C-alpha positions as CSV (number, residue, x, y, z in Angstrom):
1,M,0.8,-8.0,23.8
2,N,-2.6,-6.3,24.1
3,K,-2.2,-4.3,20.9
4,L,-6.0,-4.8,20.5
5,Q,-7.2,-4.3,24.0
6,N,-10.9,-3.4,24.1
7,K,-11.2,-3.8,20.4
8,V,-14.1,-5.9,19.0
9,A,-13.4,-8.1,15.9
10,I,-15.4,-10.4,13.6
11,V,-13.4,-13.1,11.9
12,T,-15.3,-15.0,9.2
13,G,-14.5,-18.6,8.5
14,S,-12.6,-18.8,11.8
15,G,-13.4,-22.4,12.8
16,R,-10.4,-23.9,11.1
17,G,-7.1,-23.2,9.4
18,I,-6.0,-19.6,8.8
19,G,-9.2,-18.2,10.3
20,K,-8.8,-20.0,13.5
21,E,-5.3,-18.7,13.9
22,L,-6.5,-15.2,13.2
23,A,-9.2,-15.4,15.9
24,L,-6.8,-16.9,18.5
25,L,-4.1,-14.2,18.0
26,L,-6.6,-11.3,17.9
27,A,-8.0,-12.6,21.2
28,T,-4.5,-13.0,22.6
29,E,-3.8,-9.4,21.7
30,G,-6.9,-8.4,23.8
31,A,-9.7,-8.3,21.2
32,K,-13.2,-9.6,21.9
33,V,-13.9,-11.9,19.0
34,V,-17.0,-13.1,17.1
35,V,-16.0,-16.5,15.8
36,N,-18.0,-17.1,12.6
37,D,-18.1,-20.4,10.8
38,L,-20.7,-22.6,9.2
39,G,-18.5,-25.6,9.6
40,S,-19.0,-26.6,6.0
41,S,-16.7,-28.6,3.8
42,S,-14.0,-26.9,1.6
43,N,-16.6,-26.8,-1.2
44,G,-19.2,-25.2,0.9
45,E,-21.4,-28.2,1.6
46,G,-22.8,-29.3,5.0
47,A,-22.5,-27.6,8.3
48,D,-20.9,-28.4,11.7
49,G,-21.1,-25.7,14.3
50,K,-18.8,-27.6,16.6
51,V,-15.7,-26.2,14.8
52,A,-16.6,-22.6,15.8
53,D,-17.7,-23.7,19.3
54,E,-14.3,-25.2,19.9
55,V,-12.4,-22.0,18.9
56,V,-14.6,-20.0,21.3
57,Q,-13.9,-22.4,24.1
58,E,-10.2,-22.2,23.4
59,I,-10.3,-18.4,23.6
60,K,-12.2,-18.5,26.8
61,A,-9.8,-21.1,28.2
62,F,-6.9,-18.5,28.2
63,G,-9.1,-15.7,29.5
64,G,-10.3,-14.1,26.3
65,E,-13.8,-13.1,25.3
66,A,-15.6,-14.6,22.3
67,I,-19.0,-15.5,21.0
68,V,-19.9,-17.9,18.3
69,N,-21.8,-17.2,15.0
70,Y,-22.9,-19.8,12.4
71,D,-24.3,-17.5,9.7
72,S,-23.3,-17.5,6.1
73,V,-21.5,-14.4,4.8
74,A,-23.1,-15.1,1.4
75,S,-26.4,-13.8,2.8
76,Y,-26.8,-10.0,3.0
77,E,-29.2,-10.3,5.9
78,S,-27.0,-12.7,7.8
79,A,-24.0,-10.3,7.5
80,Q,-26.2,-7.6,9.0
81,K,-27.2,-9.9,11.9
82,M,-23.5,-10.8,12.5
83,V,-22.5,-7.2,12.9
84,E,-25.6,-6.5,15.1
85,A,-24.6,-9.5,17.3
86,A,-21.1,-8.1,17.8
87,V,-22.4,-4.7,18.8
88,S,-25.1,-6.2,21.0
89,A,-22.6,-8.5,22.8
90,F,-19.7,-6.1,23.1
91,G,-21.0,-2.6,22.6
92,H,-19.2,-1.7,19.4
93,L,-17.2,-3.1,16.5
94,D,-13.7,-2.2,15.4
95,I,-12.4,-4.9,13.1
96,V,-13.8,-7.1,10.3
97,V,-11.6,-9.8,8.9
98,N,-13.1,-11.3,5.7
99,N,-11.5,-14.7,5.6
100,A,-14.4,-17.1,4.8
101,G,-14.1,-19.0,1.6
102,I,-14.8,-22.2,-0.4
103,A,-13.3,-23.7,-3.6
104,R,-15.0,-25.4,-6.5
105,D,-12.1,-25.8,-8.9
106,R,-12.9,-26.7,-12.6
107,M,-11.4,-25.9,-16.0
108,I,-13.2,-23.0,-17.6
109,F,-14.7,-25.2,-20.3
110,K,-16.2,-27.5,-17.7
111,M,-17.2,-25.1,-14.9
112,S,-20.9,-25.0,-14.2
113,E,-22.9,-21.9,-13.4
114,E,-23.6,-23.2,-9.9
115,E,-19.8,-23.7,-9.3
116,W,-19.2,-20.1,-10.4
117,D,-22.1,-18.6,-8.4
118,A,-21.3,-20.5,-5.2
119,V,-17.6,-19.3,-5.1
120,I,-18.5,-15.7,-6.1
121,A,-21.3,-15.7,-3.4
122,V,-19.0,-16.6,-0.5
123,H,-15.8,-14.8,-1.5
124,L,-16.7,-11.6,-3.4
125,K,-20.3,-11.0,-2.3
126,G,-19.6,-12.3,1.2
127,T,-16.8,-9.7,1.5
128,F,-19.1,-7.0,0.3
129,N,-21.9,-8.1,2.6
130,M,-19.7,-7.9,5.7
131,T,-18.0,-4.7,4.7
132,R,-21.4,-3.1,3.9
133,A,-22.8,-4.2,7.2
134,A,-19.9,-2.8,9.2
135,A,-19.3,0.4,7.3
136,P,-22.1,2.5,8.9
137,F,-20.9,1.6,12.4
138,F,-17.3,2.5,11.4
139,K,-18.4,5.7,9.7
140,E,-20.4,6.8,12.8
141,Q,-17.5,6.1,15.3
142,K,-14.9,7.5,12.9
143,S,-12.7,4.4,13.1
144,G,-12.5,0.8,11.9
145,R,-10.4,-1.8,10.2
146,V,-11.3,-4.0,7.2
147,I,-8.9,-6.8,6.4
148,N,-9.8,-8.8,3.3
149,F,-8.3,-12.0,1.9
150,T,-7.2,-12.1,-1.7
151,S,-5.1,-14.7,-3.5
152,T,-2.4,-15.0,-6.2
153,S,-4.9,-17.1,-8.0
154,G,-6.5,-13.7,-8.9
155,L,-3.5,-11.4,-8.7
156,I,-1.4,-13.6,-11.0
157,G,-3.5,-16.5,-12.2
158,N,-4.0,-20.2,-11.6
159,I,-5.3,-23.0,-13.8
160,G,-8.7,-24.3,-13.0
161,Q,-9.8,-21.5,-10.7
162,A,-11.7,-19.0,-12.9
163,N,-14.4,-18.6,-10.2
164,Y,-11.9,-18.4,-7.3
165,G,-9.4,-16.1,-9.1
166,A,-12.2,-13.8,-10.4
167,A,-13.6,-13.4,-6.8
168,K,-10.1,-12.8,-5.3
169,M,-9.2,-10.2,-7.9
170,G,-12.6,-8.6,-7.3
171,I,-11.8,-8.5,-3.6
172,A,-8.6,-6.6,-4.4
173,G,-10.6,-4.0,-6.2
174,L,-13.2,-3.9,-3.5
175,T,-10.5,-3.3,-0.9
176,K,-9.1,-0.4,-2.8
177,I,-12.5,1.3,-3.2
178,T,-13.4,0.6,0.4
179,A,-10.2,2.3,1.5
180,L,-11.0,5.4,-0.7
181,D,-14.6,5.6,0.4
182,M,-13.8,5.3,4.1
183,Q,-10.6,7.3,4.3
184,R,-12.3,10.5,5.5
185,Y,-13.7,8.5,8.4
186,N,-10.4,7.1,9.6
187,V,-11.3,3.6,8.4
188,T,-8.7,1.5,6.7
189,A,-9.1,-1.4,4.3
190,N,-6.2,-3.7,3.3
191,A,-5.9,-7.1,1.6
192,V,-3.8,-10.1,2.5
193,S,-2.7,-12.9,0.1
194,P,-1.7,-15.9,2.2
195,F,0.7,-18.7,1.5
196,A,-0.2,-21.4,4.0
197,W,-1.6,-24.9,4.2
198,S,-5.4,-24.9,4.4
199,R,-8.3,-27.1,3.3
200,L,-8.6,-25.1,0.1
201,V,-5.0,-25.7,-0.8
202,G,-5.6,-29.4,-0.1
203,A,-8.1,-29.3,-3.0
204,I,-5.4,-28.3,-5.5
205,P,-4.7,-31.2,-8.0
206,T,-1.4,-33.0,-7.6
207,D,-1.5,-34.9,-10.9
208,T,2.0,-33.8,-12.1
209,P,5.3,-33.7,-10.3
210,E,5.3,-29.9,-10.5
211,E,1.8,-29.7,-8.9
212,K,2.8,-32.1,-6.2
213,A,6.0,-30.2,-5.4
214,R,4.1,-26.9,-5.2
215,V,1.6,-28.3,-2.8
216,E,4.3,-29.9,-0.7
217,N,6.1,-26.6,-0.4
218,I,2.9,-24.8,0.7
219,M,2.3,-27.6,3.3
220,K,5.5,-26.3,5.1
221,M,3.9,-22.9,5.7
222,S,1.8,-22.7,8.9
223,P,-1.5,-20.8,9.0
224,A,-0.2,-19.2,12.2
225,H,2.3,-17.2,10.1
226,I,-0.5,-15.2,8.6
227,A,-2.0,-14.0,11.9
228,P,0.6,-11.4,13.1
229,L,0.2,-9.2,10.0
230,V,-3.6,-9.3,10.3
231,A,-3.3,-8.4,14.0
232,F,-1.0,-5.5,13.1
233,L,-3.3,-4.2,10.4
234,S,-6.1,-4.3,13.0
235,S,-4.2,-2.2,15.4
236,D,-3.8,1.5,16.0
237,D,-0.2,1.2,14.8
238,A,-1.6,0.7,11.2
239,A,-3.9,3.7,11.2
240,D,-2.0,5.2,8.2
241,I,-1.9,2.0,6.1
242,S,-4.8,1.6,3.7
243,G,-5.6,0.3,0.2
244,Q,-2.6,-2.0,0.2
245,I,-2.1,-5.7,-0.8
246,F,0.2,-7.7,1.3
247,G,1.5,-11.3,1.0
248,V,2.7,-13.6,3.8
249,R,4.8,-16.6,2.8
250,G,6.0,-18.4,5.8
251,K,8.2,-16.0,7.8
252,E,8.3,-13.5,5.0
253,I,6.0,-10.5,4.5
254,M,5.7,-8.9,1.0
255,V,3.9,-5.9,-0.5
256,F,2.3,-6.3,-3.9
257,S,2.4,-3.8,-6.7
258,Q,-1.0,-2.6,-8.0
259,P,-1.9,-2.2,-11.7
260,R,-0.6,0.9,-13.4
261,P,0.2,1.7,-17.0
262,I,3.7,0.5,-17.9
263,R,3.9,1.8,-21.5
264,S,1.9,3.9,-23.9
265,V,1.9,4.7,-27.6
266,Y,0.2,7.7,-29.3
267,N,-1.0,8.3,-32.8
268,S,-2.1,11.8,-33.7
269,E,-4.3,10.4,-36.4
270,G,-6.0,7.8,-34.3
271,W,-5.6,4.1,-34.5
272,S,-6.7,1.5,-37.1
273,V,-6.4,-2.3,-37.0
274,E,-3.5,-2.1,-39.4
275,S,-1.6,0.6,-37.5
276,I,-1.9,-1.3,-34.2
277,S,-0.6,-4.5,-36.0
278,A,2.4,-2.5,-37.1
279,I,3.5,-1.7,-33.6
280,K,2.5,-5.1,-32.2
281,G,6.1,-5.9,-31.3
282,S,6.5,-2.7,-29.3
283,L,3.5,-3.6,-27.3
284,Q,4.4,-7.2,-26.7
285,S,7.8,-6.2,-25.3
286,S,5.9,-4.8,-22.3
287,F,3.5,-7.8,-21.8
288,T,3.5,-9.7,-18.5
289,P,4.3,-13.4,-19.2
290,L,1.4,-15.8,-19.0
291,E,2.1,-18.0,-16.1
292,V,0.6,-19.9,-13.2
293,S,0.6,-18.4,-9.7
294,K,3.9,-19.6,-8.0
295,D,5.6,-19.3,-4.7
296,V,8.4,-17.1,-6.1
297,F,8.1,-13.5,-7.3
298,P,10.6,-11.0,-8.5
299,Y,10.8,-8.3,-5.8
300,E,13.4,-6.5,-3.8
301,P,13.7,-7.8,-0.2
302,L,13.4,-5.1,2.5
303,V,16.2,-6.7,4.6
Protein backbone atom coordinates (compact mmCIF):
# COMPACT_ATOMS: atom_id res chain seq x y z
CA MET A 1 0.00 0.00 0.00
CA ASN A 2 0.99 3.63 -0.59
CA LYS A 3 3.68 2.78 -3.15
CA LEU A 4 2.61 5.97 -4.94
CA GLN A 5 2.22 8.29 -1.98
CA ASN A 6 2.44 11.96 -3.04
CA LYS A 7 2.68 11.00 -6.72
CA VAL A 8 0.45 12.71 -9.28
CA ALA A 9 -0.93 10.70 -12.19
CA ILE A 10 -2.95 11.32 -15.33
CA VAL A 11 -4.87 8.30 -16.59
CA THR A 12 -6.50 8.83 -19.97
CA GLY A 13 -9.67 6.97 -20.84
CA SER A 14 -10.25 6.18 -17.18
CA GLY A 15 -14.03 6.45 -17.00
CA ARG A 16 -14.65 2.78 -17.70
CA GLY A 17 -13.03 -0.63 -18.04
CA ILE A 18 -9.27 -0.97 -17.77
CA GLY A 19 -8.74 2.78 -17.36
CA LYS A 20 -11.12 2.96 -14.44
CA GLU A 21 -9.35 0.10 -12.67
CA LEU A 22 -6.02 1.83 -13.25
CA ALA A 23 -7.24 5.11 -11.76
CA LEU A 24 -8.76 3.38 -8.74
CA LEU A 25 -5.65 1.36 -7.91
CA LEU A 26 -3.25 4.27 -8.42
CA ALA A 27 -5.38 6.30 -6.05
CA THR A 28 -5.52 3.42 -3.57
CA GLU A 29 -1.71 3.34 -3.65
CA GLY A 30 -1.65 7.03 -2.70
CA ALA A 31 -1.48 8.83 -6.04
CA LYS A 32 -3.49 11.95 -6.79
CA VAL A 33 -5.26 11.22 -10.05
CA VAL A 34 -6.52 13.20 -13.02
CA VAL A 35 -9.40 11.08 -14.34
CA ASN A 36 -9.66 11.82 -18.04
CA ASP A 37 -12.52 10.57 -20.20
CA LEU A 38 -14.74 12.02 -22.90
CA GLY A 39 -17.37 9.44 -22.15
CA SER A 40 -17.66 8.54 -25.82
CA SER A 41 -18.78 5.25 -27.32
CA SER A 42 -16.29 2.54 -28.23
CA ASN A 43 -16.00 4.02 -31.74
CA GLY A 44 -15.32 7.51 -30.39
CA GLU A 45 -18.73 9.05 -30.96
CA GLY A 46 -20.75 11.08 -28.45
CA ALA A 47 -19.76 12.25 -24.98
CA ASP A 48 -20.90 11.62 -21.43
CA GLY A 49 -18.89 13.29 -18.69
CA LYS A 50 -20.79 11.35 -16.06
CA VAL A 51 -18.53 8.30 -16.41
CA ALA A 52 -15.43 10.27 -15.38
CA ASP A 53 -17.34 12.10 -12.64
CA GLU A 54 -18.35 8.79 -11.08
CA VAL A 55 -14.76 7.54 -10.93
CA VAL A 56 -13.65 10.76 -9.21
CA GLN A 57 -16.47 10.38 -6.70
CA GLU A 58 -15.47 6.77 -6.05
CA ILE A 59 -11.87 7.78 -5.39
CA LYS A 60 -12.91 10.56 -3.04
CA ALA A 61 -15.27 8.17 -1.23
CA PHE A 62 -12.33 6.09 0.04
CA GLY A 63 -10.29 9.18 0.93
CA GLY A 64 -8.30 9.60 -2.25
CA GLU A 65 -7.70 12.76 -4.24
CA ALA A 66 -8.80 13.19 -7.84
CA ILE A 67 -9.99 15.73 -10.36
CA VAL A 68 -11.92 15.19 -13.58
CA ASN A 69 -10.96 16.09 -17.13
CA TYR A 70 -13.08 15.70 -20.27
CA ASP A 71 -10.52 16.70 -22.94
CA SER A 72 -9.65 14.64 -26.01
CA VAL A 73 -6.13 13.23 -26.18
CA ALA A 74 -6.36 13.56 -29.98
CA SER A 75 -5.90 17.31 -29.58
CA TYR A 76 -2.35 18.58 -29.01
CA GLU A 77 -3.67 21.67 -27.23
CA SER A 78 -6.01 19.64 -25.01
CA ALA A 79 -3.15 17.38 -23.95
CA GLN A 80 -1.15 20.44 -22.94
CA LYS A 81 -4.11 21.72 -20.93
CA MET A 82 -4.52 18.36 -19.21
CA VAL A 83 -0.94 18.37 -18.01
CA GLU A 84 -1.26 21.99 -16.91
CA ALA A 85 -4.44 21.11 -14.99
CA ALA A 86 -2.63 18.34 -13.12
CA VAL A 87 0.26 20.63 -12.19
CA SER A 88 -2.12 23.44 -11.23
CA ALA A 89 -4.25 21.20 -9.01
CA PHE A 90 -1.53 19.11 -7.38
CA GLY A 91 1.73 21.02 -7.84
CA HIS A 92 3.58 18.55 -10.05
CA LEU A 93 3.19 15.51 -12.30
CA ASP A 94 4.87 12.11 -11.99
CA ILE A 95 2.92 9.58 -14.05
CA VAL A 96 1.15 9.57 -17.41
CA VAL A 97 -0.83 6.47 -18.36
CA ASN A 98 -1.91 6.53 -22.01
CA ASN A 99 -4.89 4.23 -22.01
CA ALA A 100 -7.55 6.10 -24.04
CA GLY A 101 -8.66 4.35 -27.20
CA ILE A 102 -11.38 3.67 -29.72
CA ALA A 103 -12.01 0.96 -32.33
CA ARG A 104 -13.31 1.23 -35.88
CA ASP A 105 -12.74 -2.27 -37.22
CA ARG A 106 -12.97 -2.89 -40.94
CA MET A 107 -11.25 -5.12 -43.48
CA ILE A 108 -8.45 -3.26 -45.26
CA PHE A 109 -10.29 -3.30 -48.60
CA LYS A 110 -13.30 -1.59 -46.97
CA MET A 111 -11.67 0.76 -44.45
CA SER A 112 -12.36 4.44 -45.03
CA GLU A 113 -9.87 7.24 -44.59
CA GLU A 114 -11.99 8.62 -41.75
CA GLU A 115 -11.94 5.26 -39.93
CA TRP A 116 -8.17 5.14 -40.30
CA ASP A 117 -7.60 8.73 -39.21
CA ALA A 118 -9.92 8.55 -36.19
CA VAL A 119 -8.18 5.53 -34.65
CA ILE A 120 -4.65 6.80 -35.38
CA ALA A 121 -5.60 10.20 -33.89
CA VAL A 122 -6.72 8.79 -30.54
CA HIS A 123 -4.22 5.97 -30.07
CA LEU A 124 -0.95 6.96 -31.71
CA LYS A 125 -1.23 10.74 -31.92
CA GLY A 126 -2.98 10.85 -28.54
CA THR A 127 -0.12 8.94 -26.93
CA PHE A 128 2.37 11.31 -28.52
CA ASN A 129 0.35 14.37 -27.48
CA MET A 130 0.25 13.34 -23.82
CA THR A 131 3.89 12.24 -23.75
CA ARG A 132 5.03 15.43 -25.44
CA ALA A 133 3.01 17.56 -23.01
CA ALA A 134 4.44 15.81 -19.95
CA ALA A 135 8.05 15.38 -21.12
CA PRO A 136 9.27 18.93 -20.32
CA PHE A 137 7.93 18.66 -16.75
CA PHE A 138 9.56 15.26 -16.32
CA LYS A 139 12.83 16.54 -17.79
CA GLU A 140 12.89 19.52 -15.46
CA GLN A 141 12.22 17.49 -12.30
CA LYS A 142 14.51 14.64 -13.43
CA SER A 143 11.88 11.95 -12.89
CA GLY A 144 8.69 10.59 -14.39
CA ARG A 145 6.84 7.55 -15.63
CA VAL A 146 5.14 7.00 -18.98
CA ILE A 147 3.04 3.85 -19.35
CA ASN A 148 1.55 3.28 -22.80
CA PHE A 149 -0.95 0.71 -23.96
CA THR A 150 -0.11 -1.41 -26.98
CA SER A 151 -1.87 -4.55 -28.25
CA THR A 152 -1.19 -7.92 -29.81
CA SER A 153 -3.27 -6.61 -32.73
CA GLY A 154 -0.12 -4.67 -33.62
CA LEU A 155 2.59 -6.84 -32.06
CA ILE A 156 1.32 -10.02 -33.73
CA GLY A 157 -1.59 -9.08 -35.99
CA ASN A 158 -5.36 -9.28 -36.13
CA ILE A 159 -7.86 -9.43 -38.97
CA GLY A 160 -9.89 -6.30 -39.64
CA GLN A 161 -7.80 -3.99 -37.45
CA ALA A 162 -5.31 -2.32 -39.80
CA ASN A 163 -5.90 1.07 -38.18
CA TYR A 164 -5.85 -0.21 -34.60
CA GLY A 165 -2.91 -2.57 -35.14
CA ALA A 166 -0.83 0.08 -36.93
CA ALA A 167 -1.47 2.54 -34.10
CA LYS A 168 -0.59 -0.01 -31.43
CA MET A 169 2.60 -1.08 -33.18
CA GLY A 170 3.45 2.59 -33.55
CA ILE A 171 2.96 3.03 -29.82
CA ALA A 172 5.48 0.24 -29.18
CA GLY A 173 8.04 2.16 -31.24
CA LEU A 174 7.13 5.46 -29.61
CA THR A 175 7.60 3.87 -26.19
CA LYS A 176 11.09 2.67 -27.06
CA ILE A 177 12.19 6.06 -28.39
CA THR A 178 10.67 7.88 -25.41
CA ALA A 179 12.64 5.57 -23.11
CA LEU A 180 15.86 6.37 -24.96
CA ASP A 181 15.22 10.12 -25.18
CA MET A 182 14.32 10.45 -21.51
CA GLN A 183 16.78 7.96 -19.99
CA ARG A 184 19.31 10.63 -18.96
CA TYR A 185 16.56 12.42 -17.02
CA ASN A 186 15.57 9.36 -14.95
CA VAL A 187 12.27 9.08 -16.83
CA THR A 188 11.05 5.63 -17.82
CA ALA A 189 8.64 4.58 -20.56
CA ASN A 190 7.10 1.13 -20.87
CA ALA A 191 4.23 -0.45 -22.80
CA VAL A 192 1.54 -2.87 -21.63
CA SER A 193 -0.47 -5.19 -23.85
CA PRO A 194 -3.62 -6.11 -21.93
CA PHE A 195 -5.77 -9.20 -22.17
CA ALA A 196 -9.03 -8.21 -20.51
CA TRP A 197 -12.68 -7.66 -21.26
CA SER A 198 -13.45 -4.13 -22.41
CA ARG A 199 -15.83 -2.30 -24.71
CA LEU A 200 -13.26 -2.49 -27.51
CA VAL A 201 -13.04 -6.27 -27.16
CA GLY A 202 -16.85 -6.30 -27.23
CA ALA A 203 -16.66 -4.92 -30.75
CA ILE A 204 -14.71 -7.95 -32.04
CA PRO A 205 -16.82 -10.05 -34.47
CA THR A 206 -18.13 -13.40 -33.23
CA ASP A 207 -19.32 -14.75 -36.56
CA THR A 208 -17.42 -18.04 -36.36
CA PRO A 209 -17.10 -20.59 -33.52
CA GLU A 210 -13.40 -19.74 -33.24
CA GLU A 211 -14.09 -16.00 -32.90
CA LYS A 212 -16.83 -16.64 -30.37
CA ALA A 213 -14.60 -18.92 -28.28
CA ARG A 214 -11.80 -16.34 -28.31
CA VAL A 215 -14.07 -13.54 -27.09
CA GLU A 216 -15.60 -15.80 -24.42
CA ASN A 217 -12.10 -16.57 -23.15
CA ILE A 218 -11.19 -12.89 -22.93
CA MET A 219 -14.47 -12.19 -21.08
CA LYS A 220 -13.10 -14.25 -18.19
CA MET A 221 -10.22 -11.81 -17.70
CA SER A 222 -10.98 -8.85 -15.46
CA PRO A 223 -9.69 -5.33 -16.23
CA ALA A 224 -8.59 -5.25 -12.59
CA HIS A 225 -5.83 -7.75 -13.42
CA ILE A 226 -4.04 -5.11 -15.50
CA ALA A 227 -3.81 -2.44 -12.80
CA PRO A 228 -1.14 -3.90 -10.45
CA LEU A 229 1.52 -4.01 -13.18
CA VAL A 230 0.76 -0.41 -14.19
CA ALA A 231 0.94 0.70 -10.55
CA PHE A 232 4.26 -1.09 -10.15
CA LEU A 233 5.71 0.50 -13.30
CA SER A 234 4.56 3.86 -11.92
CA SER A 235 6.45 3.38 -8.66
CA ASP A 236 10.00 4.05 -7.53
CA ASP A 237 10.54 0.28 -7.45
CA ALA A 238 10.52 0.29 -11.27
CA ALA A 239 13.06 3.09 -11.70
CA ASP A 240 15.43 0.76 -13.59
CA ILE A 241 12.82 -0.71 -15.97
CA SER A 242 12.34 1.13 -19.26
CA GLY A 243 11.69 0.48 -22.94
CA GLN A 244 9.97 -2.84 -22.25
CA ILE A 245 6.75 -4.40 -23.54
CA PHE A 246 4.71 -6.34 -21.01
CA GLY A 247 1.58 -8.42 -21.35
CA VAL A 248 -1.00 -9.20 -18.68
CA ARG A 249 -3.32 -12.15 -19.22
CA GLY A 250 -5.51 -12.76 -16.22
CA LYS A 251 -3.19 -13.54 -13.32
CA GLU A 252 -0.17 -13.93 -15.57
CA ILE A 253 2.44 -11.30 -16.48
CA MET A 254 4.62 -11.78 -19.55
CA VAL A 255 7.53 -9.93 -21.16
CA PHE A 256 7.49 -9.62 -24.95
CA SER A 257 10.52 -9.93 -27.17
CA GLN A 258 11.37 -6.99 -29.39
CA PRO A 259 12.34 -7.11 -33.08
CA ARG A 260 15.90 -8.21 -33.75
CA PRO A 261 17.49 -9.85 -36.82
CA ILE A 262 17.19 -13.62 -36.54
CA ARG A 263 19.14 -14.65 -39.64
CA SER A 264 21.29 -13.04 -42.32
CA VAL A 265 22.84 -13.98 -45.64
CA TYR A 266 25.79 -12.31 -47.34
CA ASN A 267 26.85 -12.17 -50.96
CA SER A 268 30.26 -10.62 -51.69
CA GLU A 269 29.11 -9.73 -55.21
CA GLY A 270 25.88 -8.10 -54.09
CA TRP A 271 22.38 -9.36 -54.76
CA SER A 272 20.23 -9.77 -57.83
CA VAL A 273 16.64 -10.88 -58.13
CA GLU A 274 17.82 -14.26 -59.36
CA SER A 275 20.34 -14.80 -56.56
CA ILE A 276 17.74 -13.92 -53.91
CA SER A 277 15.29 -16.36 -55.52
CA ALA A 278 17.97 -19.04 -55.29
CA ILE A 279 18.18 -18.75 -51.49
CA LYS A 280 14.42 -18.27 -50.97
CA GLY A 281 14.08 -21.51 -49.02
CA SER A 282 16.82 -20.53 -46.60
CA LEU A 283 15.08 -17.23 -45.88
CA GLN A 284 11.65 -18.80 -45.52
CA SER A 285 12.91 -21.22 -42.89
CA SER A 286 13.26 -18.24 -40.55
CA PHE A 287 9.92 -16.59 -41.34
CA THR A 288 7.37 -15.97 -38.59
CA PRO A 289 4.11 -17.78 -39.40
CA LEU A 290 1.27 -15.55 -40.58
CA GLU A 291 -1.38 -15.86 -37.89
CA VAL A 292 -4.01 -13.94 -36.01
CA SER A 293 -3.31 -12.58 -32.51
CA LYS A 294 -4.18 -15.32 -30.02
CA ASP A 295 -4.27 -15.79 -26.29
CA VAL A 296 -1.47 -18.35 -26.32
CA PHE A 297 2.19 -17.57 -27.07
CA PRO A 298 5.36 -19.70 -27.01
CA TYR A 299 7.38 -18.50 -24.06
CA GLU A 300 9.17 -19.83 -21.02
CA PRO A 301 7.30 -19.28 -17.72
CA LEU A 302 9.30 -17.57 -14.99
CA VAL A 303 7.79 -19.79 -12.28
